C-alpha positions in Angstrom: -0.1 0.0 -0.1 1.0 3.4 -0.8 2.2 5.6 1.7 0.1 8.8 1.8 3.1 11.0 2.5 4.4 9.9 -0.7 1.2 11.8 -2.6 2.5 15.2 -3.8 -1.3 15.6 -5.4 -4.8 14.0 -3.9 -7.8 14.8 -5.4 -11.0 13.8 -3.6 -14.5 13.8 -5.3 -13.7 16.5 -7.6 -16.3 18.3 -9.5 -16.2 21.5 -11.8 -19.4 23.1 -13.5 -19.8 26.1 -15.9 -23.9 26.7 -15.9 -25.5 23.7 -16.8 -22.3 22.1 -18.3 -20.6 19.8 -16.1 -17.2 20.0 -16.9 -15.6 17.6 -14.8 -18.1 14.8 -13.0 -17.0 13.8 -9.4 -13.0 12.4 -9.9 -10.6 10.8 -7.4 -6.7 9.8 -7.8 -3.4 10.6 -6.5 -0.3 11.4 -7.7 3.0 10.0 -6.4 6.0 11.4 -5.8 8.8 11.4 -8.8 6.1 9.8 -11.2 4.4 10.7 -14.7 1.2 10.9 -14.5 -0.9 11.4 -17.5 -4.3 12.6 -18.1 -5.6 10.9 -21.3 -8.6 12.1 -23.0 -10.1 14.0 -26.6 -10.4 17.3 -26.9 -13.7 18.3 -24.8 -13.2 15.9 -22.3 -11.7 18.3 -19.4 -8.4 17.5 -19.1 -7.2 21.1 -19.0 -10.0 22.4 -16.5 -8.6 19.5 -13.9 -5.3 20.9 -14.4 -6.1 24.7 -14.0 -7.8 23.2 -10.9 -4.8 21.7 -9.1 -2.5 24.4 -10.2 -4.9 27.0 -8.5 -5.9 28.9 -11.5 -9.8 27.7 -11.2 -11.4 27.0 -8.0 -13.5 23.8 -8.0 -17.1 23.5 -7.5 -17.0 20.9 -4.9 -14.3 18.5 -3.7 -11.1 18.6 -2.4 -7.7 19.1 -3.7 -4.3 18.9 -2.3 -1.0 19.8 -3.5 2.4 19.1 -1.8 0.2 18.5 1.1 -1.9 22.3 0.8 -5.2 22.9 0.0 -5.5 24.4 -3.4 -7.9 27.3 -2.6 -6.6 28.8 0.4 -2.6 28.3 0.1 -2.4 29.6 -3.3 0.9 31.9 -2.7 2.6 29.1 -0.9 1.6 26.4 -3.6 3.2 28.5 -6.8 6.5 29.0 -6.2 6.8 25.4 -5.7 5.3 24.3 -9.0 5.9 24.8 -12.8 3.4 25.4 -15.7 3.4 24.6 -19.6 -0.3 26.2 -20.3 -1.7 25.0 -24.2 -1.0 27.7 -26.5 2.4 28.6 -24.9 3.8 31.6 -26.4 6.9 34.0 -25.6 8.5 37.1 -27.0 8.8 37.0 -30.1 12.4 39.6 -30.3 14.3 37.7 -27.6 16.7 35.3 -27.9 16.2 31.7 -25.9 19.1 32.9 -23.4 17.7 35.8 -22.8 13.9 34.5 -22.5 15.1 31.9 -19.8 17.2 35.0 -17.9 14.1 36.8 -18.2 11.6 34.5 -16.7 14.3 33.6 -13.5 13.9 36.8 -12.8 10.7 37.4 -13.1 10.0 34.7 -10.5 12.9 35.8 -8.5 14.7 32.6 -9.3 18.5 34.6 -9.7 20.4 31.7 -8.8 18.8 29.7 -11.4 21.2 27.6 -13.6 20.3 28.7 -17.1 23.1 26.5 -19.0 21.9 23.7 -17.3 18.3 24.3 -18.2 19.6 25.0 -22.0 21.3 21.3 -22.1 18.4 19.8 -20.5 16.1 20.6 -23.2 18.7 20.0 -25.8 18.8 24.2 -26.7 22.5 24.6 -26.8 22.8 25.5 -30.3 19.7 28.0 -30.3 21.4 30.2 -27.3 21.0 33.4 -30.0 17.9 32.4 -32.0 15.3 34.9 -31.6 11.5 33.5 -30.3 10.2 34.0 -33.7 12.6 32.2 -35.6 12.3 28.9 -33.8 10.2 26.1 -35.0 7.0 24.7 -33.1 8.8 21.8 -31.0 12.0 24.0 -30.3 9.3 26.7 -28.7 7.8 24.1 -26.8 10.7 22.6 -25.3 11.6 26.1 -24.3 8.5 26.3 -23.0 8.8 23.3 -21.1 13.1 25.3 -19.8 10.6 28.0 -18.5 8.3 25.7 -16.4 11.3 24.6 -14.8 13.3 28.1 -14.3 12.0 27.7 -10.1 13.0 24.2 -9.7 9.7 22.5 -8.6 8.7 20.0 -7.1 5.4 19.1 -9.8 5.5 20.8 -13.5 2.3 20.7 -15.0 2.7 19.9 -18.8 -1.2 20.7 -20.7 -0.9 19.2 -24.1 2.9 19.7 -24.4 3.3 18.5 -27.8 -0.6 19.0 -29.9 0.2 20.5 -33.2 3.9 19.4 -33.8 5.4 17.0 -36.4 6.2 13.1 -35.6 10.1 14.6 -35.4 9.0 17.8 -33.1 7.1 15.3 -30.9 9.6 12.8 -30.3 12.3 15.1 -29.6 10.1 16.9 -26.7 9.1 13.1 -25.3 13.3 13.0 -25.6 13.1 16.4 -22.9 10.2 14.6 -20.9 12.0 11.3 -20.3 15.0 13.5 -19.4 12.8 14.8 -16.5 11.6 11.3 -15.9 15.4 10.3 -15.6 15.7 13.2 -12.6 12.9 12.1 -10.4 10.8 15.4 -11.0 7.0 14.7 -10.8 5.5 15.3 -13.9 1.7 15.8 -14.9 0.9 15.3 -18.3 -2.5 15.6 -20.4 -2.6 14.5 -23.8 -4.4 12.9 -26.0 -1.8 11.0 -28.0 -2.1 7.5 -27.0 1.6 6.5 -27.7 3.0 9.4 -25.4 1.0 8.5 -22.4 2.5 5.1 -23.2 5.8 5.8 -23.4 6.1 8.4 -20.6 3.7 7.6 -18.1 4.3 5.7 -14.9 0.4 5.8 -14.0 -2.2 7.0 -16.9 -5.9 8.2 -15.9 -8.2 7.8 -18.9 -11.2 10.9 -19.1 -14.2 10.6 -21.0 -16.9 13.3 -20.7 -15.3 14.5 -17.2 -15.0 11.3 -15.6 -11.8 8.9 -15.2 -13.4 5.9 -16.2 -9.9 3.4 -16.0 -6.6 3.9 -14.1 -3.6 2.2 -14.1 -0.3 1.6 -15.4 -0.2 1.2 -19.6 0.4 -2.1 -19.1 -1.7 -2.9 -16.2 -4.7 -1.0 -18.3 -3.9 -3.0 -21.4 -3.8 -6.2 -20.0 -7.3 -5.7 -17.6 -9.5 -4.5 -20.9 -8.0 -6.2 -23.8 -7.1 -9.7 -22.9 -6.7 -10.8 -27.2 -4.2 -10.7 -29.4 -4.0 -8.6 -32.8 -2.7 -10.5 -36.2 -1.7 -8.5 -38.8 -1.8 -10.0 -42.5 0.1 -8.2 -45.4 -2.0 -7.2 -48.1 -3.9 -10.5 -48.6 -6.4 -11.0 -51.2 -10.0 -11.7 -50.9 -9.6 -15.5 -51.0 -7.8 -15.6 -48.1 -10.0 -12.9 -46.3 -13.5 -14.8 -47.0 -11.1 -18.2 -45.4 -10.6 -16.3 -42.1 -14.5 -14.9 -42.2 -15.3 -18.6 -42.6 -13.4 -19.2 -39.5 -15.4 -17.3 -37.2 -13.5 -14.3 -36.9 -13.6 -10.6 -38.1 -11.0 -9.3 -40.1 -11.0 -5.6 -40.8 -8.6 -3.7 -43.3 -6.4 -0.8 -41.7 -5.1 1.8 -43.8 -2.1 0.0 -45.8 -4.6 -2.2 -46.9 -3.5 -5.0 -44.5 -5.9 -7.1 -43.0 -6.5 -7.3 -38.8 -7.7 -9.9 -36.9 -8.9 -10.4 -33.5 -7.4 -13.3 -31.7 -8.3 -14.7 -28.2 -5.2 -17.3 -28.4 -2.0 -17.6 -30.2 -3.6 -21.4 -31.3 -6.0 -19.0 -33.1 -2.9 -17.7 -35.4 -1.9 -20.7 -36.4 -5.2 -22.1 -37.1 -5.7 -19.2 -39.3 -1.9 -19.3 -41.2 -2.7 -23.4 -41.8 -6.2 -22.2 -43.4 -4.4 -19.6 -45.7 -1.7 -22.0 -46.5 -3.8 -25.1 -47.2 -6.0 -22.7 -49.7 -2.6 -22.1 -51.3 -1.8 -18.3 -50.7 1.9 -17.6 -49.4 2.3 -14.9 -46.7 5.7 -13.4 -47.2 5.4 -11.5 -43.4 3.0 -11.8 -40.6 2.3 -9.7 -37.0 0.6 -10.8 -33.7 0.7 -8.7 -30.8 -0.9 -7.3 -28.0 -3.5 -4.7 -28.4 -2.4 -0.8 -27.5 -3.7 1.5 -25.1 -5.5 3.7 -28.0 -7.6 0.3 -28.7 -8.2 0.2 -24.9 -9.2 3.9 -24.8 -11.4 3.0 -28.1 -13.1 0.0 -26.0 -13.7 1.9 -23.1 -15.3 5.4 -24.4 -16.1 4.2 -27.9 -15.4 8.0 -29.0 -12.4 9.0 -30.8 -9.5 10.8 -29.2 -8.7 13.8 -32.0 -12.1 14.9 -33.0 -14.2 17.4 -31.1 -13.9 21.3 -30.2 -9.9 22.5 -30.2 -10.9 25.4 -27.4 -13.8 25.5 -24.5 -14.4 25.7 -21.1 -14.8 22.1 -20.7 -11.4 21.3 -22.2 
């Protein structure tokens, strides 16, 4: 059993309403010191509202929230100096350089002892220190934003959708920075709608749907408890093979690359399918068998897509 003293965040029966809109619906969870906690859900699920309540920006309608052992509604001035925040849509001053930006924020937060060079190295911006903010790519801007959130050496850092809108390469570069934070033992509260991001980075994932936490655990635990089957992928098989799979009682579907995906319960089912296809005279150059992804777990639990819905709004 986890000692309560190890929890840096404790949320109990948290609810947030905006008029008739129930944005956060009676949720409870805790975050341990030094872990990466990912709140996973589609746009509009309530992720940002939850973050902004925990980091003292918004007030809850009801419920209790404790951060670093303090009530977020009563101890804001004690909490704020000990946390770091990267909000959605982060932006800085166009005409000052990376180094000048970090120097400015360190003075703003009264952190004159901040090691600017260490921060620059942490977010891999050593070769961009003289670049103005306006000339940075989206991924570089996000990495600078993470550095800004760390200028006060926070005990907990909140990163709200840190890779939204980035291309795959830039997203992975930001992930490398976050993995560095994880290695240092920094407590990270991450919101995301990218399954791969949560699966790679998080120690604990809470799946949020319509303001309600519907499942929580490590990525492995969520997959194991909610998707106890295998996925067989057959590359671009012909219609004859597709019909054979159907006659065996399975439900094959095409993916975006015209491969065939088949959900099976046991490894024996894979051999059954392969033998039937071989007996019919069809050869396979390759195949893939793996456990389902966190995305398949999400779709099973929520029956809703991750990336559709409004980009902005109070329920987000």
